KEKOL-920580 format. One record per atom (N, C-alpha, C): residue in one letter; x, z negated, y. Coordinates in steps of 0.02 Angstrom, whole numbers, plus 50000, padded with zeros to 5 digits. Layout:
REM KEKOL-920580
aXZY;...
END
This chain:
REM KEKOL-920580
x504034964349303;x504744962649313;x504904956349274;x505444956449235;x505624950749194;x505874944949236;x505724939049212;x506024933049240;x506704932149206;x507184929149242;x507834927949212;x508004920549220;x508434917949177;x508624910949182;x508914909449250;x508894903149267;x509104901049333;x509834902549347;x509954904649408;x510644905649432;x510724901749497;x510364896149501;x510384892049561;x511104890149577;x511264890449641;x511934888649663;x512414894449668;x512224900149637;x512654906049642;x512484909849705;x512984912349739;x512894915949801;x513234922649798;x512974927349836;x513294933749847;x513534937049783;x514184938949783;x514464942749728;x514394939049661;x514424932349662;x514334928549600;x513654929949569;x513144930749611;x512474932149587;x512454938949552;x512804943849581;x512824950549551;x513164950349483;x513734946849480;x514094946249417;x513674942649365;x513324937449387;x512894933649341;x512364938149310;x512044942249352;x511514946449327;x511764951549276;x512334954649289;x512604959549242;x512854956249178;x513174950449184;x513374946649124;x512754945049083;x512234943049117;x511614941049085;x511324946849044;x511364952949070;x511094958749035;x511494960048971;x512134958248971;x512544959448912;x512464954048859;x512084948948874;x511964943548827;x511404945448780;x511544949748732;x511024952248687;x510714946948643;x511014940948640;x510754935648597;x510044933648617;x509864934648679;x509194932448701;x508664937748688;x508864943648664;x508394949048649;x508444950848575;x507864950948542;x507834952848472;x507404959048466;x507684964248435;x507304970348422;x507014969848351;x506374971148345;x506024970548281;x506024977248245;x506344977448186;x506364983548146;x506144981848075;x505594984848052;x505144989148090;x504764985148142;x504534988348195;x504194984748248;x503514982048226;x503344976248251;x502684973348240;x502264974748302;x501754979148296;x501374981248355;x500654978648354;x500464975148303;x499774972648299;x499624967948358;x499034968848388;x498824964648444;x498674968748506;x498594965148561;x498414968148626;x499024968448671;x499144974248700;x499724975348744;x499484978048811;x499764975448865;x499494976948931;x500044978548982;x499844982249034;x500294983349090;x500384976849129;x500944976349164;x501064970449206;x501054972249280;x500864978449295;x500824980649365;x500544987649368;x500524990349428;x500284997249438;x500855001949418;x500735006049368;x501255010549343;x501205017349378;x501775020749384;x501805027349415;x502085032249364;x501665037149345;x501905042549302;x502045048749344;x502465053349317;x502605059449355;x501975063149375;x501975065649434;x501395069349459;x501285068849534;x501165062949562;x501155056349528;x500465054649501;x500445050449451;x499835047449426;x499925039849428;x499425036349453;x499445029049458;x498965026249407;x499195021649364;x498775019249310;x498975012349287;x498515009249249;x498655003249210;x498425004749139;x498695000949091;x498535002249021;x498384995848983;x497954996548933;x497804991048887;x497714994048818;x498184992648773;x498174995548706;x498084990048655;x497644991248606;x497534986548552;x497664989948486;x498104986948445;x498264989548379;x498004984648327;x497624987248279;x497284983048229;x497684982948164;x497544977948120;x497914977348057;x497844983348011;x497294987148017;x497174992947974;x497474999348002;x497914998748051;x498275004348083;x497855008048135;x497225006248142;x496815009248195;x497035006448262;x496885010248315;x497045007848382;x496515010148431;x496465006448485;x496055008348543;x496485007648605;x496555013048641;x496975013048702;x496535014448762;x496615010348814;x496265011448877;x496785013148930;x496675018748964;x497095020749020;x496665021249082;x496805017049131;x496415016749193;x496805020449248;x496505025649276;x496835029649328;x496535028149396;x496965028549448;x496775026449515;x496935031849566;x496595031249623;x496705035849678;x497195033349729;x497515027549716;x497985024749764;x498575021549728;x499125020549764;x499745018149733;x499735010649721;x499215007149743;x499154999949730;x498684998549671;x498395003749642;x497925003049586;x497334998649605;x497045000049664;x496464996349688;x495835000649692;x495905007249682;x495335011849687;x495275015849622;x494915013049572;x494855016449507;x494515023249515;x494795028349482;x494495035049482;x494145036449416;x494505035549361;x494205036649295;x494635033049243;x494355032449184;x494715029449127;x494675034049067;x495195033849026;x495195037148962;x495135031848907;x494685033048860;x494595028648803;x494835032448742;x495365030148711;x495705033848658;x495685029748594;x495415032748541;x495385029348477;x495715033648424;x496065030448378;x496415034148326;x496765029748277;x497265032548244;x497645028948193;x498385030548201;x498805025448191;x499525026448198;x499875023548137;x500385027148114;x500765024848055;x501505025048072;x501825019248068;x502535018748081;x502925021848022;x503455025448040;x503855028747988;x504555025747986;x505065029947989;x505745027647983;x506075026648050;x506655023448049;x507045022648110;x507225029548138;x507195030148203;x507345036548235;x508085038348227;x508225044548209;x508925046748203;x509175049548270;x508715050148318;x508905052648385;x509005046848434;x508505042448438;x508515036948486;x508675030448449;x509285028148456;x509515022248421;x509095016148440;x508855012348390;x508455006448403;x507715007648404;x507505014048398;x506795015748400;x506545017448330;x505885017248323;x505555019148260;x505095025048273;x505125030048230;x504675035748236;x504005034048205;x503475037248231;x502805035848207;x502395042248207;x501895042448163;x501395047848163;x500745044948188;x500355048948223;x499715046548246;x499195052148241;x498575050248237;x498025055048239;x497495052348286;x497165056748322;x496645054748369;x495955055948337;x495525050948342;x494855051548316;x494355053348372;x494425049848428;x493985051048486;x494365049848551;x494215053948600;x494465052748668;x493875053948715;x493725049048756;x493185049648805;x493425047948874;x493055050348924;x493225048948993;x492615045949028;x492735040849069;x492215037749110;x492425038449183;x491975040949224;x492115041849295;x491835036049335;x492175034549390;x491955029049433;x491715031549501;x491675038149509;x491405041049570;x491235048349558;x490795051049600;x490625058149595;x491235062449610;x491645060249656;x492235064049674;x492715064849615;x492825059249579;x493265059449521;x492975064049467;x492325063649457;x492005067849406;x492065075249424;x491945076949486;x491975083949507;x492675086749499;x493185082649514;x493875084949509;x494065086349437;x493915081649391;x494085082549321;x493665088049290;x493025088249307;x492575093249278;x492795100349295;x493055101249356;x493285107849376;x493865110149332;x494315105549315;x494865107249270;x494605108749199;x494145104649176;x493895105349108;x493525111849098;x493095113649144;x492655119449135;x493035126049135;x493655126049162;x494045132149161;x494285133949091;x494405129049050;x494665130348983;x494225127548927;x493725123748946;x493285120748896;x492565121248923;x492295127248920;x491655128848953;x491105124048930;x490715121848980;x490135117648965;x490285110348958;x490885108248974;x491055101148969;x490585097049012;x490505098949074;x490025095849119;x489675101449157;x489015101649155;x488645106849189;x488775106749264;x488825112649293;x488955113149365;x488425109449405;x488655105349451;x488195101749494;x487885095549463;x488065094049401;x487775088249367;x487995081849402;x487525077349417;x487705071249453;x488095066349408;x488495062449442;x488885057349408;x488415052049378;x488545050149316;x488155045049282;x488585039049269;x488505033749309;x488915027649300;x488875024949229;x489445023449200;x489465020349134;x489445025249076;x489315031549090;x489275036449035;x489965038549012;x490055039048946;x490685041348918;x490605048748900;x491005052948931;x491005060148917;x491545061648865;x491355064948812;x491805066048756;x492295071748770;x492935070248765;x493455075348772;x493695077848704;x493715073248656;x493955075048589;x493545071348537;x493365074948485;x493035071848427;x493305075248365;x493665071548324;x493925074348262;x493355076248215;x492825072348216;x492255073648172;x491905080048190;x491825081248256;x491485087248279;x491965093148289;x492595092048275;x493105097248283;x493105100048354;x493085095548402;x493075097448473;x493655094048508;x494035098048547;x494615095348582;x494695098848649;x494545095248703;x494625097948770;x495175094348809;x495595090548774;x496095086448808;x496645090548842;x496795096448814;x497335100548842;x497185102648914;x496545102948932;x496355105248999;x496615100549053;x496715094149036;x496985089449085;x497695087249067;x498005090949021;x498695089449002;x498775082848966;x498265080748930;x498285074248896;x498595074748827;x499035070048811;x499275069048743;x499395061548734;x499475059548672;x499695052748657;x500355052848619;x500785057748636;x501435058248603;x501865052048615;x501675047948664;x502035041748675;x502035037348613;x501535038248569;x501495034248509;x501975036548455;x502315042148465;x502775044748414;x503455041348416;x503585037248468;x504215033548472;x504055026448494;x504265021548454;x504065014548465;x504675009948460;x504685005048504;x505184999748499;x504854993248522;x504954987948485;x504684981348503;x505264976448512;x505214972348565;x505734967448579;x505414960648591;x505784955448571;x505624948648590;x506184946148635;x505994943548692;x506484941048740;x506384933648750;x506904929848738;x506864922548743;x507164920448810;x506754917148850;x506964915148917;x507034907648923;x507274905448980;x507324898248994;x506634895148993;x506574889048969;x505914885848961;x505484885749024;x505794885049083;x505394884249143;x505074890749166;x505274896549136;x504954902849155;x504574905949096;x504454902149044;x504094904648987;x504584905948930;x504424903248872;x504904903348817;x504984910248785;x504464914348786;x504474920648749;x504094926148786;x504404932048789;x504074938048815;x504144943448762;x503594946448742;x503614951948694;x503454958448729;x503864963548716;x503784969948749;x503684975548697;x503274980448716;x503164986348674;x503364992448714;x503904995748692;x504145001848724;x503865007848687;x503505012148722;x503235018248693;x503585024248726;x503535030048694;x503895035948715;x503775037948787;x504295041048818;x504255043048888;x503795049048898;x503575049948960;x503135055448980;x503545060849014;x503475067048993;x503865072449023;x503715073049097;x504245074049137;x504145074249209;x503785080649232;x503765085749190;x503395091849206;x502755091949165;x502185091749199;x501545090849165;x501405096349114;x501595102449128;x501465108049083;x501845107349017;x502355103149015;x502755102248954;x502545096348912;x502075092348936;x501905086148901;x501615087348832;x501225092648825;x500895093948761;x501405095348706;x501975098248724;x502475100148675;x503045095148667;x503125090748716;x503705086448718;x503665080648668;x504215079548633;x504265073748589;x504765068848620;x504555062648634;x504965057948673;x505635056248640;x506135055248683;x506775052548661;x506975046448703;x506555044748752;x506655038748793;x506005034948797;x505965030148843;x505375025848848;x505075026048918;x504445024248922;x504125023048986;x504125015448999;x503825013449055;x503785006349071;x503475002549013;x503794997248987;x503524993848928;x502874990148943;x502444989948893;x501874985448894;x502114978548870;x501724973348886;x501904966748863;x501324963648825;x501494959248780;x500984956048738;x500504951948781;x499864952548765;x499364948548801;x499464941148788;x499784939548732;x499904932548715;x500564929948744;x501054934348747;x501724932248770;x501974937148822;x501784935948885;x501994940248940;x502344936048993;x502614939449043;x502954935849097;x502484931049132;x502754925849160;x502364920949198;x502694919849266;x502294919249319;x501574920349321;x501414927849322;x500794929749302;x500604936749301;x499844937249310;x499634937349373;x498924938049388;x498654944749364;x499064949949370;x498864956649349;x498724956849274;x499124953249235;x499034953149162;x498334950749144;x498114945349176;x497454942649161;x496904947449181;x496984950749238;x496484955549261;x496404961249211;x496964963949188;x496934969649141;x496664967349074;x496864961449051;x496634958848987;x495874958048986;x495584956049042;x494864954849045;x494454961049061;x494784966649071;x494444972749091;x494254977049031;x493814981749042;x493644986748991;x493454993249026;x493254998248988;x493115004749018;x492535004649067;x492094999849061;x491524999349107;x491684994849167;x492204990949162;x492414986549216;x493174987149224;x493404992449257;x494124993549264;x494464988249307;x495084986749293;x495444981749334;x495574984349404;x495444980249453;x495614981649523;x496164976749541;x496764979149549;x497334974749559;x497294971349627;x497564965249632;x497524961649696;x497934965049750;x497714964049812;x498074966949868;x498754963449875;x499264967449880;x499944964749888;x500224967249955;x500354962650002;x500644964750066;x501314968350054;x501404974050086;x502014977850077;x502544975450126;x502914970350105;x503444967650147;x504014972750152;x504244973950212;x504784978650222;x505434975850193;x505704979250144;x506334977150113;x506864982350131;x507414980050160;x507944984650180;x508344987050119;x508514993450119;x508904996250064;x509624993750065;x509874991950124;x510564989450130;x510674983450085;x511244983250052;x511404977750009;x511624980149941;x511714975449895;x511944976949827;x511374975849778;x511274980649733;x510724980449685;x511004981549615;x510744977849566;x510984978549497;x510384979249450;x510524982049391;x509994983049341;x509664976449323;x509024976849310;x508644971049288;x508554971049212;x508804976249178;x508754976649106;x509264981849081;x509394981749017;x509784987048987;x509334993248986;x509544998549018;x509105004249029;x509215009548975;x508665012348952;x508685017548901;x508375023848930;x508725029448921;x508495035748950;x508405041048897;x508015046248913;x507945051848865;x508625054648845;x508645057448784;x509255060448756;x509795055348743;x509595049248726;x510045044148700;x510575041948751;x510345039248806;x510805036748857;x510625029548872;x511115025048864;x511015017948877;x511505016048933;x511245012448984;x511685010849040;x511425004949080;x511875002249122;x511684997749176;x511985000549240;x511654998849296;x511865001649361;x511984996149411;x512464997349456;x512574993149514;x512654997749574;x512194997349622;x512205001649680;x512274997449744;x512684999749789;x512784996549854;x512625001549909;x512194999549956;x512015003750013;x512245000450077;x512615004250118;x512855001850182;x512435005050237;x511955001350263;x511485004050311;x511795006050377;x512345002750396;x512625004050462;x512935010950467;x513175013750411;x513465020450414;x513175025150361;x512625022950328;x512275026950279;x512735029650224;x513155025150198;x513565026850140;x513315022850080;x513455025250021;x513245021749960;x513815022049908;x513805017249863;x514275017049807;x513885015049745;x514085017749688;x513755016049626;x514245015149569;x514125010149527;x514525009149467;x514045009249407;x514165013749361;x513725014849304;x514105013249240;x513865008149204;x514155006349139;x513745009749085;x514075013649043;x513735017248989;x513905014048922;x513405014148877;x513465010648813;x513225015148756;x513405013148695;x513205016848636;x512595013748602;x512335008148629;x511805004548594;x511265002348644;x510645001148620;x510084999448663;x510094992348691;x510574988248670;x510644981548698;x511214981248749;x511534986948761;x512094987348809;x512654982348792;x512864982448729;x513414978148708;x514024982048685;x513964988648677;x514514992748653;x514704997848706;x515134996048754;x515295000348811;x515675006648790;x515555012048825;x515895018348811;x516315020748870;x516045020348931;x516435022148990;x516075019649052;x516445019349107;x516135017749172;x516225023749218;x515765024249265;x515795029649314;x515675026549383;x516145027649428;x516075025449497;x515955031649539;x515455031449584;x515305037049627;x515135034449697;x515245038649747;x515105036649816;x514945042749858;x514625041449915;x514445046849960;x514025044350018;x513605048750045;x513185047250102;x512445048350085;x511995045450125;x511285046850117;x510965047250186;x510395050750188;x510045051750252;x509565046050265;x509325045750326;x508815040950344;x508165042750307;x507825037650280;x507235038950240;x506625040650282;x506185044750252;x505535046450282;x504995045150230;x504415043050253;x503865041650206;x503655047950169;x503565047250104;x503365053050064;x502625054550074;x502475060950086;x501785063050092;x501495064550023;x501925065749974;x501695067549908;x501605061549862;x502065056749867;x502025050749825;x501895044749871;x501265042749874;x501085037249919;x501465030949900;x501715027549951;x502105021449939;x502845022649931;x503055029049926;x503755030649916;x504085033049980;x504745033049980;x505155035350036;x505635040650011;x505705046050049;x506135051550029;x506815051250064;x507335052550026;x508015052650051;x508375058750023;x508945060350053;x509395065350025;x510075061950016;x510335062349955;x510985059349939;x511515064649930;x512105063349955;x512685067549941;x513205063449903;x513425066149848;x513935062849808;x514595066449820;x515075062949847;x515705066049868;x516305064249824;x516315058149798;x516895055749760;x516655052549695;x517085052849644;x516925049649580;x517555048049542;x517515042749502;x518065040649458;x517765038649391;x518145039649338;x517925038149270;x518435033649236;x518185028949195;x518625024449157;x518395024549084;x518775027649039;x518575027648968;x518675020848936;x518205019048891;x518225012448860;x518225012848784;x518225018848756;x518305019348683;x518655025848665;x518835026448602;x519255032048580;x518895038748582;x518245038848569;x517875045148569;x517865048248638;x517715044148689;x517725046648758;x518435048648777;x518925044548757;x519615046048774;x519825052948746;x519665054348683;x519855060848654;x519505066548690;x518865065448707;x518495070748741;x518805072348809;x518995067248847;x519285068448913;x519975071648908;x520375069448860;x521045072248853;x521035079348826;x520485081348793;x520435088148767;x520075092848815;x519885090248874;x519545094548923;x520015099948949;x519735105548969;x520135110948996;x520515108649058;x521125111049065;x521545109149121;x521195110549188;x521185105449231;x520885106349297;x520135105549300;x519825103549243;x519095102849241;x518855095649241;x519325090849232;x519125083749229;x519735079349237;x519935078249299;x520525074049311;x521145077249281;x521625073049262;x522255075449233;x522205075449157;x522095081249128;x522025081849056;x522655079349021;x522565075648968;x523125072848930;x523395066448959;x523155064449017;x523405058449051;x522915052549049;x522345053549016;x521845048149014;x522085042648967;x521935036348986;x522105030548946;x521515025748945;x521455022148890;x520915017248883;x520955012148940;x520395010948972;x520315005949026;x520675007949091;x520965013849093;x521285016049155;x520845021249189;x520715020149253;x520255024349291;x520615030349320;x520285036149319;x520545042149351;x520045044749401;x520295047449457;x519885050649507;x519745057849485;x519115059849486;x518935066749465;x518695070849524;x518805068349585;x518575071949645;x518935078549654;x519595078549647;x519985084549660;x519855090149610;x519595088449551;x519425093749502;x518695095749506;x518365093749561;x517665095649570;x517195092249522;x517405086449497;x516995082749450;x517305082749381;x516875082949330;x517105082849260;x516615086749218;x516825092749197;x516375097049158;x516185093749092;x516645090149062;x516505086948997;x515935081949001;x515865078749059;x515325073949069;x514745076749109;x514785083149127;x514245086249164;x514205084249237;x514765081949266;x514775079649335;x515095085049379;x514745086949432;x515055091649478;x515035088649549;x515565090049586;x515645087349653;x515865092849701;x515645092549764;x515135088049791;x514445089949765;x513965085449773;x513315086449742;x512775083649788;x512225087149794;x511655084949835;x511055083449790;x510705078049802;x510085076549766;x509545074349814;x508935076749800;x508345074949838;x508015069149802;x508035063349834;x507845057049802;x507185054249827;x506925049549788;x506335045749804;x506485038449788;x506265033849831;x506345026749813;x505775022749844;x505685016749818;x505235011949848;x505525005049838;x505355000549884;x505574993549878;x504964989049873;x505044983649835;x504504978849825;x504804971849819;x504354966949816;x504554960249797;x504154958249735;x504484954949687;x504124952849628;x503764946249640;x503444943649588;x503044937549596;x503464931449614;x504124931949604;x504574926449623;x504884927449691;x504684932849726;x504944934149793;x505614937649794;x505844940149737;x506484943749735;x506374951049754;x506864953949788;x506824960849811;x507014965649755;x506614970949748;x506734976149697;x506764982949731;x507164987449703;x507154994349726;x507074998849664;x506635003749670;x506505008649617;x506765015449642;x507255018349607;x507495025049623;x507105030149581;x507115036449603;x506715041549570;x506915042949498;x506415044549457;x506545046249387;x506865053149382;x507355053849337;x507705060249328;x507265065149289;x507335071749302;x506955076749264;x507095076249190;x506575076649149;x506655075949077;x507075081449047;x507045087449077;x507405093249049;x508155093049061;x508405087749094;x509115087149105;x509375090549166;x508935093749204;x509155096949266;x509255091749321;x509485093949378;x509615089349434;x509105090749489;x508875085549524;x508415086549580;x508795088949642;x509085094849637;x509525097449690;x509165102049739;x508505102649732;x508095106349780;x507485102049796;x507175103149854;x506595098949873;x506035099049822;x505915104649789;x505365105149742;x505495101249677;x506115099149667;x506285095149608;x506325087649623;x506135085749684;x506165078649702;x505715074649654;x505945068749631;x505555064749584;x504865062749611;x504395061749565;x503735059249583;x503575052749547;x504055049949512;x503975043549478;x504655039949481;x504695034149448;x505265029849459;x505615027649395;x506255025849403;x506645022549351;x506485015049351;x506745011349301;x506665004049303;x506975001249366;x506704995549391;x506934992949455;x507634989949452;x507964990149510;x508584986549521;x508424980249560;x508794974949547;x508684968449578;x509204967349633;x508984965449693;x509454964149747;x509814957649733;x510484957949734;x510874952049717;x511334949849773;x511434953949824;x511884952049878;x511774956649938;x512024954549995;x511974958650056;x512554963650058;x512514968150106;x512944974050106;x513664972750126;x513844966950151;x514514965950176;x515014963950122;x514784963950059;x515214961750004;x515664967449980;x516164965949937;x516614971149912;x516234976649875;x516554982349869;x516244988049835;x516184986549761;x515734990349724;x515674989249653;x516334989849616;x516754994549637;x517394995549603;x517824989349607;x517804986049665;x518234980249675;x517934973849647;x517264973249651;x516964966849638;x516594966149573;x516604971249529;x516214970949469;x516644971549406;x517204968149405;x517664968649348;x517394964349291;x516954967349251;x516644963749196;x517024965149132;x517224960049095;x517594961349033;x517164965048983;x517434970448955;x517064974548908;x517494975548845;x517174975248788;x517544976348726;x517514983648705;x518014985848667;x518014992648644;x517504993348587;x517234999548579;x516755000648526;x516715007948510;x516485009848450;x516425016848433;x515825019848469;x515855026348481;x515315029948514;x515055035248466;x514405035748461;x514105040748417;x514015047448452;x513625047648506;x513505053748542;x513445052348616;x513985052448654;x513935051248726;x513635057248760;x513295056248816;x513075061848856;x512905059348925;x513015063748975;x512905061549044;x512905067449090;x512535066849142;x512645070649203;x512415065849256;x512855064149301;x512715058949350;x512255061349404;x512135057249444;x512205055649514;x511585052249538;x511555048749583;x511325042349608;x510825038549568;x510335039949552;x509925035349511;x510265035049448;x510645038849458;x510845045749468;x511185047449405;x510835050249365;x511095052549303;x510565057049278;x510755061649237;x510295064949192;x510715066849132;x510405067649075;x510785069149015;x510605076148994;x511085080748994;x510945087748980;x511035089348906;x511555086748875;x511675088548806;x512145083448775;x512065082548710;x512515077948675;x513205081048670;x513715076848677;x514405079048672;x514685076248608;x514895080448563;x515145077948499;x515905077748499;
END
């Protein structure tokens, strides 16, 4: 979780406004084009991939384009019980700027070797069972676990590749973005981040999927957030000594209150946004304000979306340890166009499909509830979503909430079997629940800007992007 400059003295709604203004201050973030990726990059916490899979990562890129990537997998959501590690060696070559994901660079990579090291007999038996079904003889039946031994999954030299049996790919290396973030001196002058391509939420699709969004960024071993005990643990670890993250007491954090984005968020299929969510625990209602942008620094606004509805009482997830399951209903929504491209699209919508066709105006909000949503933006009302969330506190004691990650294929988690198994970037708690709604209290000045390819389908984390709208 990033540190932010001091907002001492700000209270309540002022704190929320400060945080969102701060995200729009792109001057403190520099994107490197082409990206400079040489060096060691590490996780800053226990990451959750769809499945769920719990892991930490340590990637090293060398001057000659070679790389060594370590992925440490765990049997628990705190990353304290190592199961196995993947040791990945290969070569990566940066190419041109991505024509799909603005601000990213495309890359080619090749794998030379991939090995797996097990940390228990149980982990070995589980992986070996998968391997032997499609890659006969990977591990002999009944063979005992050998501590420290590297079992070869892929060898380019021997023309052997068993990685598909466990759904492994390194397609994340095909999309790269590097950022330098300059912070206030008292929290560290510089943080460097490496964004790699996102992981498909459906495991069977990972081998074929080419990323258009990002996963949780790695940070430079030299320039990372401070303080970061986890960073040092991962930096000092290797495949024979996996990092065991420190025990973190799970302080109960109430969902009630107002939460705002902690970063400019980038999603698959070219969607840039910031979010402000308010949860009213006393009557289980929620409100959300979503600012959409045409650029990865969230400086070129395109439209805002306000949505509201109800949510159920949470229950602990049996499938995703550490998570809580909810059901959200979206009942009302309003849209405010902020540039000419969105304005033309809304005014050209079929009559009765998105507010009052022909009546849309720049910066003027329309209610789309009576038209059952907005077909042009992929919003339908009323709408039900099966959600996942977790709450945490960062190293500075600030409360965070993680909402479930949207399906990569652009569908909606509108049935229990589509409920997320991983998370979006965290939202930061900025105020308690008794404050004005996002619509009333978040009037942030926005400048007009051109839009290249807007796309959206809302709702609570709550968005997914189904198709580009030209």
